[in-house]
MITORMI-437885 format. One line per field, with one value per residue (C-alpha): x, y, z; residue number from 0. Coordinates in pm, 1 decimal. Example, Ala and Ser with C-alpha at 12.3 -4.5 7.8 and 13.67 -1.06 7.14 Angstrom:
% MITORMI-437885
px 1230.0,1367.0
py -450.0,-106.0
pz 780.0,714.0
seq 0,1
***
This chain:
% MITORMI-437885
px -909.7,-1212.6,-1329.3,-1268.4,-907.7,-843.2,-991.7,-790.9,-473.6,-373.9,-64.7,-106.0,208.6,289.1,586.1,828.6,815.6,452.0,567.9,747.8,472.2,432.2,95.7,66.9,101.5,459.4,768.0,1126.3,1402.0,1410.6,1744.8,1554.1,1350.7,1571.0,1663.0,1454.8,1143.6,1067.7,761.6,664.6,414.1,114.2,36.8,-290.9,-280.2,-548.7,-644.9,-716.4,-963.7,-1286.6,-1622.3,-1688.0,-2021.0,-2076.4,-2049.8,-2380.8,-2202.2,-2040.1,-1672.6,-1391.6,-1062.7,-747.9,-452.7,-138.7,229.8,453.8,714.1,1001.3,953.4,1234.5,1010.0,1147.0,956.1,1032.6,1244.1,1022.3,710.4,610.1,407.5,719.8,925.3,683.0,693.4,1073.4,1065.5,816.9,1040.2,1340.2,1143.1,1044.9,1413.7,1438.6,1132.3,920.7,599.8,494.1,137.4,4.4,-311.0,-383.2,-602.5,-719.1,-870.9,-1052.1,-1287.2,-1626.8,-1706.1,-1961.0,-1862.1,-1585.7,-1479.3,-1291.9,-942.3,-916.5,-1194.3,-1187.4,-1357.7,-1701.6,-1889.4,-2215.0,-2550.8,-2693.1,-3045.9,-3107.3,-3022.4,-2691.6,-2327.5,-2128.8,-1921.5,-1687.5,-1883.4,-1938.1,-1610.2,-1679.2,-2052.9,-2314.0,-2542.4,-2663.5,-2767.1,-2482.5,-2698.7,-2425.3,-2599.5,-2695.6,-2335.2,-2187.3,-2450.6,-2327.8,-1964.0,-2022.8,-2206.0,-1926.3,-1662.4,-1841.2,-1866.2,-1491.3,-1403.3,-1272.0,-1333.4,-1358.4,-1282.0,-1402.5,-1540.2,-1588.0,-1632.0,-1290.4,-1193.1,-1204.8,-1508.3,-1675.7,-1370.8,-1396.8,-1169.9,-1189.1,-962.5,-897.4,-844.3,-481.1,-318.6,-54.9,113.1,56.6,-309.9,-350.5,-179.3,-414.8,-714.8,-612.7,-570.1,-907.4,-1080.3,-957.2,-1069.2,-1406.5,-1459.8,-1405.7,-1623.6,-1916.7,-1896.6,-1942.0,-2260.0,-2397.5,-2305.4,-2010.5,-1632.6,-1389.3,-1054.3,-751.5,-513.3,-303.2,-432.3,-729.3,-858.1,-675.1,-719.0,-841.2,-662.7,-514.1,-572.7,-331.3,-267.9,-124.8,46.4,32.8,307.9,402.2,600.2,503.0,703.1,614.0,454.9,374.7,219.6,387.0,426.3,804.7,772.1,694.2,919.3,810.4,731.2,513.3,770.9,901.4,1161.3,1501.3,1360.1,1087.2,1346.0,1563.9,1259.8,1199.6,1570.1,1554.3,1251.7,1428.1,1733.8,1529.1,1238.5,1424.8,1575.0,1234.4,1017.9,969.3,829.7,582.7,495.5,515.4,349.7,391.9,62.3,185.4,394.1,96.8,-28.5,307.7,383.0,78.4,205.9,-102.7,-167.4,54.4,401.1,692.0,949.8,1109.7,1056.9,884.7,650.2,400.3,56.2,158.6,11.9,275.4,538.5,598.6,626.4,354.0,317.0,-59.7,-177.7,-230.2,-177.4,159.6,9.1,-97.1,217.4,282.5,444.9,232.0,403.8,209.3,404.2,228.7,-62.2,-370.8,-194.9,85.4,119.5,19.9,261.3,555.5,470.5,441.3,759.3,955.9,830.2,888.9,1226.9,1344.7,1234.9,1413.0,1729.2,1713.1,1666.4,1949.0,2188.8,2058.4,2001.8,1895.8,1633.2,1656.8,1488.9,1109.6,948.5,629.7,420.9,516.9,864.0,1111.1,1216.4,1593.4,1763.4,1867.1,1502.9,1350.8,1233.4,1237.6,957.0,926.3,921.0,1240.9,1422.6,1286.6,1403.5,1748.3,1770.0,1659.8,1926.4,2197.2,2056.8,2276.9,2027.1,1745.9,1961.8,2062.3,1701.2,1522.7,1794.9,1945.0,1703.4,1394.4,1535.4,1675.8,1351.7,1134.7,1340.3,1326.9,947.2,890.9,1132.7,918.8,613.7,792.4,911.4,555.1,436.1,698.9,593.9,268.3,206.9,-36.2,-330.2,-147.9,148.3,-74.0,-285.8,-6.8,307.7,186.7,178.9,499.9,770.2
py -656.2,-831.1,-1145.2,-1337.6,-1216.6,-1303.2,-1652.8,-1716.5,-1651.8,-1340.9,-1188.4,-841.6,-629.4,-296.2,-58.6,-110.4,257.8,236.2,69.4,394.0,631.5,901.3,996.0,1307.2,1086.9,1160.6,941.7,974.7,961.4,639.3,533.1,426.4,162.4,75.1,324.4,137.8,136.6,-215.3,-419.1,-632.0,-917.9,-894.9,-1251.1,-1297.3,-1484.2,-1752.2,-1723.8,-1352.4,-1322.7,-1165.8,-1073.3,-719.3,-735.6,-357.9,-318.3,-303.2,-395.5,-738.8,-680.4,-873.0,-776.8,-989.3,-915.6,-972.1,-1030.2,-798.0,-1027.1,-958.5,-1106.0,-1348.4,-1493.3,-1370.0,-1132.4,-766.0,-602.7,-294.9,-487.7,-443.7,-767.2,-940.4,-790.3,-933.5,-1277.5,-1277.1,-1197.9,-1480.5,-1719.9,-1626.6,-1720.0,-2050.1,-2134.6,-2120.9,-2343.1,-2045.7,-1886.0,-1534.0,-1480.4,-1125.1,-920.6,-561.8,-306.9,-41.6,291.4,519.4,818.1,838.2,1189.5,1377.7,1445.5,1704.1,1909.5,2203.1,2114.4,2451.2,2342.0,2074.5,1739.8,1712.0,1408.4,1321.5,1445.1,1190.0,1058.6,1333.9,1600.5,1688.2,1622.1,1424.2,1644.9,1383.2,1240.9,894.0,714.8,345.6,417.7,167.8,450.1,454.1,818.4,889.2,735.9,504.8,174.3,115.4,186.1,-54.9,-317.6,-323.0,-314.6,-631.5,-799.7,-715.6,-837.9,-1170.9,-1192.3,-1128.3,-1375.7,-1109.9,-1237.0,-958.0,-981.7,-668.5,-333.7,-11.3,363.6,508.2,826.7,1065.2,1238.1,982.1,755.4,376.6,75.6,-280.2,-566.1,-838.0,-1194.4,-1302.0,-1524.9,-1550.9,-1212.1,-1219.5,-1303.9,-1024.7,-772.2,-872.6,-851.3,-509.4,-379.7,-523.8,-385.1,-30.4,-55.4,-194.7,85.9,361.6,200.5,125.4,473.1,632.5,428.3,574.5,935.4,926.4,926.5,715.2,876.8,669.8,961.0,929.8,1262.6,1409.3,1632.9,1873.2,1832.5,1477.4,1142.3,1009.3,673.5,387.1,47.2,-137.6,-465.7,-763.4,-1018.5,-1360.1,-1655.5,-2020.1,-2331.5,-2481.4,-2820.2,-2797.0,-2450.1,-2371.5,-2001.0,-1964.9,-1636.2,-1849.5,-2119.8,-2457.1,-2291.6,-2025.9,-1752.8,-1510.6,-1689.5,-1567.1,-1546.8,-1315.1,-1076.3,-1100.1,-1013.7,-700.7,-617.6,-633.2,-406.3,-154.8,-169.7,-113.0,116.8,447.3,333.4,211.0,500.3,626.3,281.9,284.3,655.4,726.3,1068.3,1423.5,1388.0,1071.5,1287.2,1503.0,1188.9,1106.9,1452.8,1422.7,1123.4,1004.3,649.5,723.0,677.6,791.7,580.9,236.5,170.5,-151.6,-220.8,-464.3,-321.9,46.2,235.5,507.4,261.5,208.9,-163.9,-288.6,-640.1,-686.9,-878.0,-1236.3,-1601.2,-1756.8,-1918.6,-1574.8,-1382.1,-1122.1,-789.0,-494.9,-239.2,84.0,306.7,248.7,472.4,388.5,544.1,285.2,29.2,-294.0,-509.7,-280.5,-214.4,-587.4,-663.8,-396.9,-496.9,-869.0,-811.7,-606.4,-880.8,-1142.7,-931.0,-940.9,-1318.2,-1388.6,-1161.1,-1243.0,-876.2,-790.2,-520.8,-234.7,-270.7,-262.9,61.9,110.0,408.0,757.7,769.6,982.7,844.8,788.6,961.0,628.9,511.6,831.1,814.7,1069.7,1322.4,1451.8,1284.1,1468.2,1334.1,983.3,980.8,1106.1,823.9,572.2,700.3,622.9,281.3,-9.0,-239.9,-127.7,-193.1,-537.0,-638.1,-477.9,-419.7,-100.4,-81.1,-71.4,167.8,411.5,405.6,450.2,747.4,905.3,876.7,1004.2,1292.7,1403.0,1402.0,1599.7,1854.6,1892.2,1960.8,2230.2,2389.9,2501.7,2767.4,2649.5,2848.5,2853.2,3034.7,3297.4,3339.3,3358.4,3475.2,3736.0,4016.8,3919.8,4044.1
pz -2565.5,-2707.9,-2533.1,-2855.6,-2877.5,-2516.6,-2544.6,-2862.1,-2661.3,-2853.3,-2694.3,-2550.2,-2558.0,-2399.9,-2404.8,-2113.6,-2031.4,-1923.1,-1601.4,-1512.0,-1619.4,-1354.5,-1209.1,-1431.0,-1740.3,-1848.4,-1859.3,-1741.6,-2007.1,-2210.8,-2060.2,-1748.0,-1932.8,-2229.3,-2497.6,-2758.3,-2533.2,-2649.0,-2562.5,-2265.8,-2277.0,-2045.3,-1937.0,-1751.5,-1419.9,-1471.8,-1102.7,-1138.9,-1427.3,-1306.1,-1454.7,-1329.0,-1142.5,-1136.1,-1514.5,-1703.7,-2027.4,-1976.8,-1904.2,-1742.0,-1581.2,-1585.6,-1359.4,-1564.0,-1510.8,-1709.7,-1867.3,-2101.4,-2447.5,-2360.6,-2090.5,-1758.0,-1532.8,-1594.2,-1324.6,-1358.6,-1253.1,-888.7,-902.9,-1033.5,-750.2,-494.0,-657.5,-636.3,-264.0,-201.7,-398.3,-181.2,130.5,-31.8,-75.6,304.5,345.9,459.3,335.1,436.3,552.2,533.4,574.9,474.4,649.1,404.4,506.1,261.5,244.8,76.0,-49.3,-254.1,-617.9,-635.3,-936.9,-779.8,-655.0,-474.9,-236.9,32.8,-12.3,150.0,281.1,106.3,233.1,474.1,520.3,773.2,516.5,683.0,604.7,855.6,1086.0,1231.1,1522.1,1380.0,1455.1,1527.6,1503.5,1383.3,1265.9,904.8,884.6,640.5,369.3,243.5,310.8,-58.2,-160.9,89.7,11.0,-349.2,-234.3,-30.3,-318.7,-561.1,-316.3,-292.7,-672.1,-707.4,-432.2,-192.9,160.7,417.3,786.1,965.8,851.9,1048.2,1035.7,1110.7,1295.9,998.8,848.7,621.0,660.0,666.4,707.0,583.1,685.7,430.4,551.0,588.1,328.9,56.1,-12.8,-389.5,-338.5,-81.7,-309.9,-592.5,-360.0,-226.9,-581.9,-686.5,-379.0,-442.7,-806.0,-697.1,-444.1,-697.6,-965.1,-734.0,-581.0,-923.2,-976.7,-654.2,-727.3,-485.0,-503.3,-303.2,-222.9,-119.7,-72.7,240.9,377.0,186.0,468.1,698.7,1076.4,1016.5,1048.5,727.5,559.6,611.4,461.2,760.3,674.0,913.5,852.1,985.6,851.2,846.0,778.1,441.5,499.4,870.4,862.3,1195.7,1276.0,1306.3,1495.9,1804.8,1949.4,2087.9,2422.0,2264.3,2317.8,2051.8,1839.6,1723.9,1370.4,1495.9,1635.2,1323.6,1109.1,1317.2,1300.6,921.3,908.0,1129.7,904.6,587.9,673.9,631.4,301.0,180.0,302.7,-54.1,-145.4,145.9,115.4,-259.6,-294.3,-169.7,16.5,193.1,425.8,525.0,698.1,853.3,989.6,1218.8,1412.7,1603.6,1482.7,1178.1,1324.8,1113.0,1296.2,1297.2,1668.1,1768.1,2054.6,2194.7,2114.4,2101.5,1804.8,1829.8,1704.2,1334.3,1402.1,1633.1,1771.0,1817.6,2121.7,2006.7,2084.3,1989.4,1678.4,1551.0,1645.7,1375.7,1298.1,1186.4,963.1,1020.6,781.0,442.8,351.7,148.4,-151.3,-150.2,-430.2,-247.8,-449.5,-380.2,-15.9,57.0,-138.4,48.3,393.5,339.6,172.4,469.7,709.6,499.9,505.0,884.7,892.9,648.2,837.2,1187.8,1267.2,1620.7,1679.2,1921.9,2259.9,2245.0,2357.4,2559.3,2666.4,2556.8,2406.3,2216.0,1878.2,1865.9,1574.5,1420.7,1410.1,1266.4,905.0,621.3,661.1,301.1,-38.2,-131.1,176.2,116.8,-245.4,-142.2,111.7,-152.7,-392.5,-135.5,-39.3,-133.6,35.8,-196.0,-501.3,-372.0,-307.0,-604.1,-862.8,-1002.3,-1294.7,-1074.2,-812.9,-1070.2,-1270.3,-962.7,-843.5,-1189.5,-1207.9,-853.5,-908.8,-1204.1,-977.8,-707.6,-962.9,-1092.2,-737.5,-687.3,-1016.2,-849.8,-584.2,-317.2,-172.5,165.2,10.8,-149.9,164.2,422.6,245.9,-3.0,255.6,434.2,195.9
seq 0,1,2,3,4,5,6,7,8,9,10,11,12,13,14,15,16,17,18,19,20,21,22,23,24,25,26,27,28,29,30,31,32,33,34,35,36,37,38,39,40,41,42,43,44,45,46,47,48,49,50,51,52,53,54,55,56,57,58,59,60,61,62,63,64,65,66,67,68,69,70,71,72,73,74,75,76,77,78,79,80,81,82,83,84,85,86,87,88,89,90,91,92,93,94,95,96,97,98,99,100,101,102,103,104,105,106,107,108,109,110,111,112,113,114,115,116,117,118,119,120,121,122,123,124,125,126,127,128,129,130,131,132,133,134,135,136,137,138,139,140,141,142,143,144,145,146,147,148,149,150,151,152,153,154,155,156,157,158,159,160,161,162,163,164,165,166,167,168,169,170,171,172,173,174,175,176,177,178,179,180,181,182,183,184,185,186,187,188,189,190,191,192,193,194,195,196,197,198,199,200,201,202,203,204,205,206,207,208,209,210,211,212,213,214,215,216,217,218,219,220,221,222,223,224,225,226,227,228,229,230,231,232,233,234,235,236,237,238,239,240,241,242,243,244,245,246,247,248,249,250,251,252,253,254,255,256,257,258,259,260,261,262,263,264,265,266,267,268,269,270,271,272,273,274,275,276,277,278,279,280,281,282,283,284,285,286,287,288,289,290,291,292,293,294,295,296,297,298,299,300,301,302,303,304,305,306,307,308,309,310,311,312,313,314,315,316,317,318,319,320,321,322,323,324,325,326,327,328,329,330,331,332,333,334,335,336,337,338,339,340,341,342,343,344,345,346,347,348,349,350,351,352,353,354,355,356,357,358,359,360,361,362,363,364,365,366,367,368,369,370,371,372,373,374,375,376,377,378,379,380,381,382,383,384,385,386,387,388,389,390,391,392,393,394,395,396,397,398,399,400,401,402,403,404,405,406,407,408,409,410,411,412
***
């Protein structure tokens, strides 16, 4: 939209079906978004209008709510779903506080999908081989890229906590400061957009796939969650003696009850399960533990005021609005129904069958289809539409024969 049209308050409308557009560009049947495929109104959030600092031509970006023309938030909008979950907490006098940890890879330009991604050539003329985890070295030549990333983050008002080189080849992680869930979802979305745009300026690409490289750790989007009392700001996960509260345990119990049903919301793509089937630091389970990274739900070591639950299931490819909505909604379900979690696990452990999660997109979608809890929390329209869109993507994947199949199976029959 032109700046003049935006400032004049011109209404921007969009077909409802766009909210269910699959990643290949197609749409499920119109019955999933209204047979008439009528319009939605895109209403800009005045707190999320940003001049884009990396753009040479002056441009701005406005994060919008997708609202029905009658005024209410569309049930197909993931941002709207998150706002509804936050409002349900507010009715109980509670406010969620969250933080996201986003991992991503920085690669050289790549135009051949049959070949693996490669890291960029470093200042020493070599490509990184995977020996730089947690290193402070700058020989990868990415300092100018990250310098502009930091400058653009500051210009967009995205405060960062910590940043590091992660375990993968040319893989990095940034932790955003904790705060309101809607704000953090907006910031995570903006940060991913920023990364990709700035990378292109520097002759690089940023990849937020869950598992872009074989034999290499995948990229997560861990979610840290706590609850505070509105008004006092007291962390209700700790009691007056600084011990874990009943609400803390009920929140964990709700997550355990919902994680299998919601796996397709946390791990939305075929590639998501490549990350989860290699379980080191990417646990595909609903176990919980104190400071054990093999558990899907980890309680980081902290003081009572900072007691929180880390959901380690979502990958970097997850929709931040939907992942936060699903995680918080599951915790709220546990609080409202006073669900008790299983016993905490420590050390090496076997995952009980009732705490194992779906390990393929097909299995996750089948579980979501059967989930009454998902329909209660997100509504039939959203769940049916989401499944329809993701089923199209899965079908498209199965329409192709992979290099592995040609390489390994061709001589077997």
